[in-house]
N, C-alpha and C positions, 0 to 999 in steps of 0.2 A: 787610581793610578794617576800621577801627575801628567800634564799634557806632554812634557818632553819625553817621559818614559813611554807614554802611549804611542807617540809617533815613532820612537825607536823600535818598539815592538812591531808596529805596522810595517815599517820599512824592512825589518828583518824577514817578516812573513812574506812581504812582497818579493824579495829576492829569492827566497826558498821556493816559492810557487812558480818561479820562472817568469814573472810578469815584468821584470825590469827590462827595458829596452837595451839592446846592445849599443855600444858607443857609436857604431856606424849607423844604426837604425834611427836613433833619436836621442842625441846627447842632451842632457839637462841644460837649460839656459838660466835657471834660477838657482844659484848656488847658495843663497842665504837660508836662514832658518825657516822651517815650516811649523806653524802652530796648529794645534787641534783643540778647539775650545767648545765646551758645551753651550748650547743655545736653546732657549725656550721661547716659542712663538705663541701668540694668542690669535686664533682664528676669529673671524667676524662673529661666529656663533658662540664664542667663549671657550671652545675646546683648546686645551693646552697641547701644543705640538712640540715634540722633542727633536732636537737636531744637533749637528756638529758642524762648526765653522772651521774650515781648513784654510789658513791664511798664508798666501805666498808673499815673498818679499817683492815689493814694487809690482803688484799684479797688473796684468793687462785687462782683465775682465773678472767678473764674478759669475760663476756658473751655479745655477740652482739645480740640484740633482734630485730627481724624483724616481722612486722605485716602482717595481712591478707588483702584481697581486701576490699575496702570501709572503711578502718580503718586508724589508725595512731599510733604514738608512745604511746599514752595514753591507748592503749590496755594493756600496761604493767605498768600502774600507780600504781596498787596494787601488781603486781608480783615483780617488781624490788626491793621494800623495803624488801620483804620477802627473796629474794635472798641475799640481802646485810646482813640481819640478820644472814644468814647462812655462810657468809664470801665470797660472790661473788659480785664483782663490775659488773656494766653493762652499756652499752650504748644502748638506744632505739632511733630509728630515725623515721622521717616521710618520707616514700618512695614516689616517684612520682606516683606510682600506689596505690592509696588509697582514703580515704574519711573521713567522719565525724562520723563514727559509735561510736567512743569513745571520740569524741571531735575534734576540728579543726586540720586539717593536713596542717601545715604551708608550706610545700614544694609544695603541690598541689595548695594551695592558691596563692603562689608566681608565679607559672607557669600559673595559670589561667585555668588549666584543669588537669585531671588525664590521665595517659598514660596506655598503655598495660602492662601486667605483665613482659614480657622479658625486656622492656625498663627500668625497675627499677633495673636491675642488676648492673649498675654502682653505684647505691646508696649503695648496699651491699659491693661492692668493695671499695668504699670510706671509709666505716666504718672499714673494715679490715685494710686499710692503716693507718687510724687514730689510730687504736689499737697498731700499731707496737711500738710506743714510750712508751707505758705503760709497756712493758717488762714483760708481764704476759702470761700464757697459755690462748689461745683464744678459746672460744666455740661459734660456730655459732648456733643460735636458730631461727628457722623460723616457721611461722604460715600460713597454707594453701599455697597459691602460693609462698610465700617467703620461706616456708619449702623446696619446690622444687628448688628454686633458690639457696638455701644454698648448695645443692649438686653440682651445677655447679661451685660455687665459691670455695668450698672445693677441687674439682677435679683439679682446676687450681692453687691452692696454698697449696699443700700438706705439705709444711714445716711451714706454718703459722697457721694451724688449729689443735688444740688439739682434738676436738670432734665436732660432728654434732648432734643437737637435732631437730627433725622434727615433728611438730604437724599437722597432716592431710596433708601429702604430697600426690601429685598425678601428673599425666601427664597432666598438665593444659595448655600446650602450643600446637601450631599447630603440631609440630613434637611429636607424641605420644610415642616416644622412647627416647626422649632427656634426661629425668631425669634418667632413668635406665642406659643409656649409661654413664652419668656422675657419677652415683653411683658406677659403675663398676671400676672407677678410684680412689675412695675414700679409703684411707688406714687407716684413723682415726676411732676411735670408733664411733658408730652410735646408737642413740636411736630414735625410732619412736613410735608415738601413734596416736590416731584418735578418732572420735566420735564412739559411740556404734552403728555402722552402717556397714552392710556387705560390701557395696561398698567401703567405706573409709578404712575399715580394709584390704580388699583385695588389694586396691591400695597401701597402705603403705607397705604391705608385699611384693608385687612385686618389689618395689623399694629396700627394704631392702635385698631381696634375691640376688640382683645384687651386693651388697657390698661385696668385697672379704675378708674383715677383719673378723676374728672370734669373735672379740669383738663388738658384735652388739646385740640389743635386741628390741623387740616389746612389748609394754605394751598395752594389749587389755582390755579395761574397762569392768568390770563385773557389776558395778553400775554406772548409769549416763553416762557421756561421751558426750561432745559436740565438735563441729568443732573448730579446731585451738587451740591456746593457751588459749582461753576462758574456756577450760576444767578445768583450775586451779582456776577459779573464783567461789567461792561458791554461789554467787548470781545467776550465770548462770547454775551451775552444783551442786546443793545442796548435792546430794548423792555421786557423784563421784570425787569431787575436792580433798579431802584429800587422797584417794588412789592414785590418779595421782601424787600429790605432793610427796608422799612417794617414788614412783618409780623414779621421777625426781631427788630427793635428793640422792637416792642410786646410781643412775648412775653418777651424778656429783661427789660424793665422790670417786667413783671408778676411774674416769678419771683424777682427780686432786690430788690424794694422793701422798705424797712425794714431 
């Protein structure tokens, strides 16, 4: 399917699913064309990582979208167009730790198996390296285990990351202090949120507390709220998707102004 046709189909599904904002809630500011282009990245260990680059007209920033476990890049098939409408380009990738929750994960298929969570870190690093040529402020956006990996990547690349957005981060690795230790080195603004679940809320708060920056915030859902970036999908979070979107857009506006 050509890029234009693919975008038209995505936007039609977006509207049917009820994920489009109402004009009063969040009117689009980017009225130009939105492209969706296939991308192939090469991680440091040689693994080929499949992705999709969604390009906004006159973008304010480039958001790198990383998925949760058992998932793939199409976790963001409805999220990326809405970000583009608001003026944010994005790259979503199939990490090697993933699956078919939202559709085929081409990177896992090519490898023949999924890996552990930490083994996917080179895929995030490859996305950050790919972003360098775009010469835009870069926002790392992670979902579940990749939200935690985003802190590790941001800690190692302080000059390359404008902000971190972490949806349901936690200490998902064998070292149960690894993420907090990385967060303690992150100087960029940070946004965290989670499901409406006490354990997830506490896990996100513990990581955020370690961040030294004063520019940090936690959005705790009062309505709805589901695990990972799916909290922004009305089909999965009917009551809570729009409040979460409002918080997301406010944070992005703050870190990309000027």
